[in-house]
HTML snippet that shows the backbone in 3Dmol.js (N, CA, C, O; Angstrom):
<script src="https://3Dmol.org/build/3Dmol-min.js"></script>
<div id="view" style="width:600px;height:400px;position:relative"></div>
<script>
const pdb = `
ATOM      1  N   MET A   1     -74.638  63.419 143.049  1.00  0.00           N
ATOM      2  CA  MET A   1     -75.362  62.374 143.729  1.00  0.00           C
ATOM      3  C   MET A   1     -74.372  61.495 144.463  1.00  0.00           C
ATOM      4  O   MET A   1     -73.583  60.769 143.859  1.00  0.00           O
ATOM      5  N   ALA A   2     -74.433  61.578 145.732  1.00  0.00           N
ATOM      6  CA  ALA A   2     -73.509  60.800 146.540  1.00  0.00           C
ATOM      7  C   ALA A   2     -73.874  59.329 146.480  1.00  0.00           C
ATOM      8  O   ALA A   2     -75.039  58.969 146.315  1.00  0.00           O
ATOM      9  N   GLY A   3     -72.887  58.506 146.612  1.00  0.00           N
ATOM     10  CA  GLY A   3     -73.125  57.078 146.659  1.00  0.00           C
ATOM     11  C   GLY A   3     -72.505  56.364 145.491  1.00  0.00           C
ATOM     12  O   GLY A   3     -72.558  56.837 144.356  1.00  0.00           O
ATOM     13  N   SER A   4     -71.918  55.224 145.771  1.00  0.00           N
ATOM     14  CA  SER A   4     -71.265  54.468 144.709  1.00  0.00           C
ATOM     15  C   SER A   4     -72.271  53.760 143.818  1.00  0.00           C
ATOM     16  O   SER A   4     -71.894  53.216 142.780  1.00  0.00           O
ATOM     17  N   GLU A   5     -73.543  53.755 144.199  1.00  0.00           N
ATOM     18  CA  GLU A   5     -74.565  53.090 143.392  1.00  0.00           C
ATOM     19  C   GLU A   5     -74.896  53.875 142.130  1.00  0.00           C
ATOM     20  O   GLU A   5     -75.464  53.329 141.184  1.00  0.00           O
ATOM     21  N   PHE A   6     -74.541  55.159 142.118  1.00  0.00           N
ATOM     22  CA  PHE A   6     -74.843  56.018 140.987  1.00  0.00           C
ATOM     23  C   PHE A   6     -73.663  56.056 140.024  1.00  0.00           C
ATOM     24  O   PHE A   6     -72.507  56.079 140.444  1.00  0.00           O
ATOM     25  N   GLY A   7     -73.963  56.062 138.746  1.00  0.00           N
ATOM     26  CA  GLY A   7     -72.931  56.162 137.727  1.00  0.00           C
ATOM     27  C   GLY A   7     -73.455  56.978 136.556  1.00  0.00           C
ATOM     28  O   GLY A   7     -74.543  57.551 136.618  1.00  0.00           O
ATOM     29  N   TRP A   8     -72.679  57.020 135.506  1.00  0.00           N
ATOM     30  CA  TRP A   8     -73.055  57.768 134.311  1.00  0.00           C
ATOM     31  C   TRP A   8     -72.998  56.845 133.115  1.00  0.00           C
ATOM     32  O   TRP A   8     -71.993  56.166 132.907  1.00  0.00           O
ATOM     33  N   ASN A   9     -74.057  56.806 132.324  1.00  0.00           N
ATOM     34  CA  ASN A   9     -74.110  56.034 131.094  1.00  0.00           C
ATOM     35  C   ASN A   9     -73.833  57.016 129.961  1.00  0.00           C
ATOM     36  O   ASN A   9     -74.722  57.751 129.532  1.00  0.00           O
ATOM     37  N   ASP A  10     -72.592  57.021 129.481  1.00  0.00           N
ATOM     38  CA  ASP A  10     -72.184  57.997 128.472  1.00  0.00           C
ATOM     39  C   ASP A  10     -72.871  57.764 127.133  1.00  0.00           C
ATOM     40  O   ASP A  10     -73.131  58.716 126.396  1.00  0.00           O
ATOM     41  N   LYS A  11     -73.164  56.523 126.814  1.00  0.00           N
ATOM     42  CA  LYS A  11     -73.822  56.214 125.542  1.00  0.00           C
ATOM     43  C   LYS A  11     -75.238  56.794 125.498  1.00  0.00           C
ATOM     44  O   LYS A  11     -75.634  57.418 124.514  1.00  0.00           O
ATOM     45  N   ASP A  12     -75.994  56.579 126.582  1.00  0.00           N
ATOM     46  CA  ASP A  12     -77.390  57.030 126.621  1.00  0.00           C
ATOM     47  C   ASP A  12     -77.566  58.402 127.256  1.00  0.00           C
ATOM     48  O   ASP A  12     -78.659  58.967 127.222  1.00  0.00           O
ATOM     49  N   LYS A  13     -76.479  58.949 127.845  1.00  0.00           N
ATOM     50  CA  LYS A  13     -76.497  60.275 128.489  1.00  0.00           C
ATOM     51  C   LYS A  13     -77.523  60.347 129.621  1.00  0.00           C
ATOM     52  O   LYS A  13     -78.305  61.292 129.716  1.00  0.00           O
ATOM     53  N   ILE A  14     -77.496  59.314 130.483  1.00  0.00           N
ATOM     54  CA  ILE A  14     -78.382  59.272 131.641  1.00  0.00           C
ATOM     55  C   ILE A  14     -77.585  58.859 132.872  1.00  0.00           C
ATOM     56  O   ILE A  14     -76.509  58.272 132.768  1.00  0.00           O
ATOM     57  N   VAL A  15     -78.138  59.180 134.043  1.00  0.00           N
ATOM     58  CA  VAL A  15     -77.572  58.693 135.295  1.00  0.00           C
ATOM     59  C   VAL A  15     -77.938  57.220 135.396  1.00  0.00           C
ATOM     60  O   VAL A  15     -79.099  56.847 135.226  1.00  0.00           O
ATOM     61  N   ALA A  16     -76.949  56.392 135.671  1.00  0.00           N
ATOM     62  CA  ALA A  16     -77.169  54.953 135.749  1.00  0.00           C
ATOM     63  C   ALA A  16     -77.311  54.538 137.215  1.00  0.00           C
ATOM     64  O   ALA A  16     -76.370  54.647 138.001  1.00  0.00           O
ATOM     65  N   VAL A  17     -78.498  54.066 137.559  1.00  0.00           N
ATOM     66  CA  VAL A  17     -78.775  53.620 138.927  1.00  0.00           C
ATOM     67  C   VAL A  17     -80.018  52.737 138.897  1.00  0.00           C
ATOM     68  O   VAL A  17     -80.911  52.932 138.072  1.00  0.00           O
ATOM     69  N   GLU A  18     -80.065  51.768 139.801  1.00  0.00           N
ATOM     70  CA  GLU A  18     -81.252  50.926 139.884  1.00  0.00           C
ATOM     71  C   GLU A  18     -82.431  51.753 140.399  1.00  0.00           C
ATOM     72  O   GLU A  18     -82.258  52.661 141.211  1.00  0.00           O
ATOM     73  N   ARG A  19     -83.617  51.427 139.918  1.00  0.00           N
ATOM     74  CA  ARG A  19     -84.823  52.190 140.254  1.00  0.00           C
ATOM     75  C   ARG A  19     -85.048  52.279 141.770  1.00  0.00           C
ATOM     76  O   ARG A  19     -85.360  53.352 142.285  1.00  0.00           O
ATOM     77  N   GLN A  20     -84.893  51.174 142.474  1.00  0.00           N
ATOM     78  CA  GLN A  20     -85.133  51.162 143.918  1.00  0.00           C
ATOM     79  C   GLN A  20     -84.160  52.090 144.648  1.00  0.00           C
ATOM     80  O   GLN A  20     -84.560  52.808 145.564  1.00  0.00           O
ATOM     81  N   ILE A  21     -82.902  52.080 144.254  1.00  0.00           N
ATOM     82  CA  ILE A  21     -81.900  52.958 144.874  1.00  0.00           C
ATOM     83  C   ILE A  21     -82.237  54.411 144.589  1.00  0.00           C
ATOM     84  O   ILE A  21     -82.143  55.258 145.478  1.00  0.00           O
ATOM     85  N   PHE A  22     -82.631  54.706 143.351  1.00  0.00           N
ATOM     86  CA  PHE A  22     -83.020  56.075 143.018  1.00  0.00           C
ATOM     87  C   PHE A  22     -84.210  56.523 143.858  1.00  0.00           C
ATOM     88  O   PHE A  22     -84.216  57.639 144.378  1.00  0.00           O
ATOM     89  N   ASN A  23     -85.214  55.667 143.996  1.00  0.00           N
ATOM     90  CA  ASN A  23     -86.405  56.024 144.771  1.00  0.00           C
ATOM     91  C   ASN A  23     -86.065  56.289 146.233  1.00  0.00           C
ATOM     92  O   ASN A  23     -86.623  57.201 146.844  1.00  0.00           O
ATOM     93  N   GLU A  24     -85.157  55.502 146.796  1.00  0.00           N
ATOM     94  CA  GLU A  24     -84.729  55.737 148.178  1.00  0.00           C
ATOM     95  C   GLU A  24     -84.024  57.090 148.284  1.00  0.00           C
ATOM     96  O   GLU A  24     -84.284  57.852 149.216  1.00  0.00           O
ATOM     97  N   TRP A  25     -83.143  57.388 147.345  1.00  0.00           N
ATOM     98  CA  TRP A  25     -82.421  58.663 147.338  1.00  0.00           C
ATOM     99  C   TRP A  25     -83.397  59.822 147.141  1.00  0.00           C
ATOM    100  O   TRP A  25     -83.277  60.865 147.784  1.00  0.00           O
ATOM    101  N   LYS A  26     -84.357  59.628 146.249  1.00  0.00           N
ATOM    102  CA  LYS A  26     -85.330  60.672 145.913  1.00  0.00           C
ATOM    103  C   LYS A  26     -86.204  61.044 147.103  1.00  0.00           C
ATOM    104  O   LYS A  26     -86.695  62.171 147.178  1.00  0.00           O
ATOM    105  N   SER A  27     -86.404  60.123 148.026  1.00  0.00           N
ATOM    106  CA  SER A  27     -87.251  60.424 149.184  1.00  0.00           C
ATOM    107  C   SER A  27     -86.694  61.584 150.005  1.00  0.00           C
ATOM    108  O   SER A  27     -87.455  62.287 150.669  1.00  0.00           O
ATOM    109  N   SER A  28     -85.386  61.794 149.971  1.00  0.00           N
ATOM    110  CA  SER A  28     -84.798  62.942 150.674  1.00  0.00           C
ATOM    111  C   SER A  28     -84.413  64.066 149.712  1.00  0.00           C
ATOM    112  O   SER A  28     -83.827  65.064 150.129  1.00  0.00           O
ATOM    113  N   HIS A  29     -84.741  63.908 148.423  1.00  0.00           N
ATOM    114  CA  HIS A  29     -84.471  64.923 147.397  1.00  0.00           C
ATOM    115  C   HIS A  29     -85.717  65.072 146.518  1.00  0.00           C
ATOM    116  O   HIS A  29     -85.688  64.694 145.347  1.00  0.00           O
ATOM    117  N   PRO A  30     -86.811  65.619 147.064  1.00  0.00           N
ATOM    118  CA  PRO A  30     -88.081  65.657 146.322  1.00  0.00           C
ATOM    119  C   PRO A  30     -88.021  66.417 144.999  1.00  0.00           C
ATOM    120  O   PRO A  30     -88.824  66.145 144.107  1.00  0.00           O
ATOM    121  N   ASN A  31     -87.108  67.346 144.850  1.00  0.00           N
ATOM    122  CA  ASN A  31     -87.001  68.082 143.582  1.00  0.00           C
ATOM    123  C   ASN A  31     -86.399  67.240 142.467  1.00  0.00           C
ATOM    124  O   ASN A  31     -86.378  67.665 141.311  1.00  0.00           O
ATOM    125  N   ALA A  32     -85.913  66.058 142.800  1.00  0.00           N
ATOM    126  CA  ALA A  32     -85.318  65.175 141.798  1.00  0.00           C
ATOM    127  C   ALA A  32     -86.355  64.301 141.103  1.00  0.00           C
ATOM    128  O   ALA A  32     -86.010  63.490 140.244  1.00  0.00           O
ATOM    129  N   ASN A  33     -87.610  64.461 141.467  1.00  0.00           N
ATOM    130  CA  ASN A  33     -88.666  63.675 140.841  1.00  0.00           C
ATOM    131  C   ASN A  33     -88.629  63.887 139.327  1.00  0.00           C
ATOM    132  O   ASN A  33     -88.569  65.024 138.859  1.00  0.00           O
ATOM    133  N   GLY A  34     -88.662  62.819 138.580  1.00  0.00           N
ATOM    134  CA  GLY A  34     -88.644  62.918 137.126  1.00  0.00           C
ATOM    135  C   GLY A  34     -87.265  62.782 136.505  1.00  0.00           C
ATOM    136  O   GLY A  34     -87.139  62.820 135.281  1.00  0.00           O
ATOM    137  N   LEU A  35     -86.226  62.623 137.319  1.00  0.00           N
ATOM    138  CA  LEU A  35     -84.875  62.513 136.763  1.00  0.00           C
ATOM    139  C   LEU A  35     -84.456  61.081 136.442  1.00  0.00           C
ATOM    140  O   LEU A  35     -83.451  60.869 135.764  1.00  0.00           O
ATOM    141  N   TYR A  36     -85.213  60.100 136.920  1.00  0.00           N
ATOM    142  CA  TYR A  36     -84.850  58.712 136.636  1.00  0.00           C
ATOM    143  C   TYR A  36     -84.976  58.452 135.138  1.00  0.00           C
ATOM    144  O   TYR A  36     -86.032  58.687 134.550  1.00  0.00           O
ATOM    145  N   ASN A  37     -83.909  57.973 134.528  1.00  0.00           N
ATOM    146  CA  ASN A  37     -83.819  57.727 133.079  1.00  0.00           C
ATOM    147  C   ASN A  37     -84.035  58.987 132.251  1.00  0.00           C
ATOM    148  O   ASN A  37     -84.414  58.905 131.082  1.00  0.00           O
ATOM    149  N   LYS A  38     -83.800  60.136 132.840  1.00  0.00           N
ATOM    150  CA  LYS A  38     -83.923  61.420 132.132  1.00  0.00           C
ATOM    151  C   LYS A  38     -82.698  61.617 131.247  1.00  0.00           C
ATOM    152  O   LYS A  38     -81.566  61.512 131.718  1.00  0.00           O
ATOM    153  N   LEU A  39     -82.917  61.894 129.994  1.00  0.00           N
ATOM    154  CA  LEU A  39     -81.847  62.155 129.039  1.00  0.00           C
ATOM    155  C   LEU A  39     -81.233  63.524 129.301  1.00  0.00           C
ATOM    156  O   LEU A  39     -81.944  64.525 129.386  1.00  0.00           O
ATOM    157  N   PHE A  40     -79.913  63.561 129.429  1.00  0.00           N
ATOM    158  CA  PHE A  40     -79.176  64.815 129.562  1.00  0.00           C
ATOM    159  C   PHE A  40     -78.387  65.017 128.266  1.00  0.00           C
ATOM    160  O   PHE A  40     -77.171  64.833 128.230  1.00  0.00           O
ATOM    161  N   SER A  41     -79.098  65.395 127.211  1.00  0.00           N
ATOM    162  CA  SER A  41     -78.492  65.474 125.880  1.00  0.00           C
ATOM    163  C   SER A  41     -77.419  66.547 125.776  1.00  0.00           C
ATOM    164  O   SER A  41     -76.548  66.459 124.910  1.00  0.00           O
ATOM    165  N   HIS A  42     -77.460  67.554 126.636  1.00  0.00           N
ATOM    166  CA  HIS A  42     -76.472  68.639 126.582  1.00  0.00           C
ATOM    167  C   HIS A  42     -75.419  68.514 127.677  1.00  0.00           C
ATOM    168  O   HIS A  42     -74.777  69.497 128.047  1.00  0.00           O
ATOM    169  N   PHE A  43     -75.247  67.305 128.191  1.00  0.00           N
ATOM    170  CA  PHE A  43     -74.304  67.088 129.285  1.00  0.00           C
ATOM    171  C   PHE A  43     -72.899  67.563 128.927  1.00  0.00           C
ATOM    172  O   PHE A  43     -72.247  68.221 129.738  1.00  0.00           O
ATOM    173  N   GLU A  44     -72.430  67.244 127.739  1.00  0.00           N
ATOM    174  CA  GLU A  44     -71.069  67.628 127.338  1.00  0.00           C
ATOM    175  C   GLU A  44     -70.896  69.146 127.336  1.00  0.00           C
ATOM    176  O   GLU A  44     -69.850  69.649 127.745  1.00  0.00           O
ATOM    177  N   GLU A  45     -71.901  69.870 126.884  1.00  0.00           N
ATOM    178  CA  GLU A  45     -71.825  71.331 126.896  1.00  0.00           C
ATOM    179  C   GLU A  45     -71.797  71.866 128.329  1.00  0.00           C
ATOM    180  O   GLU A  45     -71.107  72.844 128.617  1.00  0.00           O
ATOM    181  N   LEU A  46     -72.545  71.225 129.220  1.00  0.00           N
ATOM    182  CA  LEU A  46     -72.534  71.640 130.626  1.00  0.00           C
ATOM    183  C   LEU A  46     -71.170  71.395 131.264  1.00  0.00           C
ATOM    184  O   LEU A  46     -70.708  72.192 132.080  1.00  0.00           O
ATOM    185  N   VAL A  47     -70.530  70.295 130.892  1.00  0.00           N
ATOM    186  CA  VAL A  47     -69.188  70.010 131.413  1.00  0.00           C
ATOM    187  C   VAL A  47     -68.217  71.089 130.958  1.00  0.00           C
ATOM    188  O   VAL A  47     -67.373  71.531 131.738  1.00  0.00           O
ATOM    189  N   ILE A  48     -68.324  71.514 129.717  1.00  0.00           N
ATOM    190  CA  ILE A  48     -67.452  72.580 129.207  1.00  0.00           C
ATOM    191  C   ILE A  48     -67.718  73.872 129.975  1.00  0.00           C
ATOM    192  O   ILE A  48     -66.784  74.590 130.333  1.00  0.00           O
ATOM    193  N   THR A  49     -68.987  74.165 130.225  1.00  0.00           N
ATOM    194  CA  THR A  49     -69.359  75.401 130.912  1.00  0.00           C
ATOM    195  C   THR A  49     -68.965  75.389 132.384  1.00  0.00           C
ATOM    196  O   THR A  49     -68.396  76.357 132.888  1.00  0.00           O
ATOM    197  N   PHE A  50     -69.268  74.299 133.066  1.00  0.00           N
ATOM    198  CA  PHE A  50     -69.068  74.261 134.512  1.00  0.00           C
ATOM    199  C   PHE A  50     -67.830  73.487 134.944  1.00  0.00           C
ATOM    200  O   PHE A  50     -67.402  73.599 136.093  1.00  0.00           O
ATOM    201  N   GLY A  51     -67.256  72.713 134.049  1.00  0.00           N
ATOM    202  CA  GLY A  51     -66.075  71.934 134.404  1.00  0.00           C
ATOM    203  C   GLY A  51     -66.335  71.034 135.588  1.00  0.00           C
ATOM    204  O   GLY A  51     -67.359  70.353 135.659  1.00  0.00           O
ATOM    205  N   ARG A  52     -65.410  71.039 136.503  1.00  0.00           N
ATOM    206  CA  ARG A  52     -65.546  70.190 137.682  1.00  0.00           C
ATOM    207  C   ARG A  52     -66.167  70.918 138.862  1.00  0.00           C
ATOM    208  O   ARG A  52     -66.151  70.403 139.980  1.00  0.00           O
ATOM    209  N   ASP A  53     -66.711  72.101 138.636  1.00  0.00           N
ATOM    210  CA  ASP A  53     -67.359  72.830 139.727  1.00  0.00           C
ATOM    211  C   ASP A  53     -68.612  72.081 140.160  1.00  0.00           C
ATOM    212  O   ASP A  53     -69.491  71.783 139.351  1.00  0.00           O
ATOM    213  N   ARG A  54     -68.671  71.787 141.444  1.00  0.00           N
ATOM    214  CA  ARG A  54     -69.828  71.093 141.997  1.00  0.00           C
ATOM    215  C   ARG A  54     -70.163  71.713 143.338  1.00  0.00           C
ATOM    216  O   ARG A  54     -69.287  72.224 144.035  1.00  0.00           O
ATOM    217  N   ALA A  55     -71.420  71.666 143.690  1.00  0.00           N
ATOM    218  CA  ALA A  55     -71.836  72.187 144.994  1.00  0.00           C
ATOM    219  C   ALA A  55     -71.266  71.312 146.093  1.00  0.00           C
ATOM    220  O   ALA A  55     -71.253  70.086 145.986  1.00  0.00           O
ATOM    221  N   GLN A  56     -70.804  71.943 147.130  1.00  0.00           N
ATOM    222  CA  GLN A  56     -70.375  71.209 148.311  1.00  0.00           C
ATOM    223  C   GLN A  56     -71.621  70.835 149.094  1.00  0.00           C
ATOM    224  O   GLN A  56     -72.654  71.492 148.964  1.00  0.00           O
ATOM    225  N   GLU A  57     -71.541  69.795 149.900  1.00  0.00           N
ATOM    226  CA  GLU A  57     -72.724  69.300 150.598  1.00  0.00           C
ATOM    227  C   GLU A  57     -73.422  70.387 151.400  1.00  0.00           C
ATOM    228  O   GLU A  57     -74.652  70.431 151.427  1.00  0.00           O
ATOM    229  N   ALA A  58     -72.681  71.250 152.045  1.00  0.00           N
ATOM    230  CA  ALA A  58     -73.292  72.319 152.841  1.00  0.00           C
ATOM    231  C   ALA A  58     -74.103  73.265 151.966  1.00  0.00           C
ATOM    232  O   ALA A  58     -75.092  73.833 152.431  1.00  0.00           O
ATOM    233  N   MET A  59     -73.707  73.446 150.715  1.00  0.00           N
ATOM    234  CA  MET A  59     -74.393  74.373 149.820  1.00  0.00           C
ATOM    235  C   MET A  59     -75.537  73.710 149.058  1.00  0.00           C
ATOM    236  O   MET A  59     -76.409  74.409 148.543  1.00  0.00           O
ATOM    237  N   GLN A  60     -75.557  72.394 148.973  1.00  0.00           N
ATOM    238  CA  GLN A  60     -76.580  71.704 148.200  1.00  0.00           C
ATOM    239  C   GLN A  60     -77.972  71.925 148.759  1.00  0.00           C
ATOM    240  O   GLN A  60     -78.948  71.866 148.012  1.00  0.00           O
ATOM    241  N   LYS A  61     -78.087  72.176 150.045  1.00  0.00           N
ATOM    242  CA  LYS A  61     -79.396  72.295 150.678  1.00  0.00           C
ATOM    243  C   LYS A  61     -79.937  73.704 150.628  1.00  0.00           C
ATOM    244  O   LYS A  61     -81.054  73.942 151.088  1.00  0.00           O
ATOM    245  N   MET A  62     -79.192  74.639 150.091  1.00  0.00           N
ATOM    246  CA  MET A  62     -79.632  76.030 150.040  1.00  0.00           C
ATOM    247  C   MET A  62     -80.649  76.237 148.951  1.00  0.00           C
ATOM    248  O   MET A  62     -81.132  77.353 148.762  1.00  0.00           O
TER     249      MET A  62
END
`;
const viewer = $3Dmol.createViewer("view");
viewer.addModel(pdb, "pdb");
viewer.setStyle({}, {cartoon: {color: "spectrum"}});
viewer.zoomTo();
viewer.render();
</script>
């Protein structure tokens, strides 16, 4: 998620962002509906599996 407004809450395992900012971002990412305050309980396991591999912007839209 691009933007300095987004962060990670390690204690609660959720993306930390104000609701209004998330809603603005979500308007161009309709598949992200339902992710606001969504618990990512297996985040640590995903980090082990995927490491720092992330989609590049050109590939994110595929």
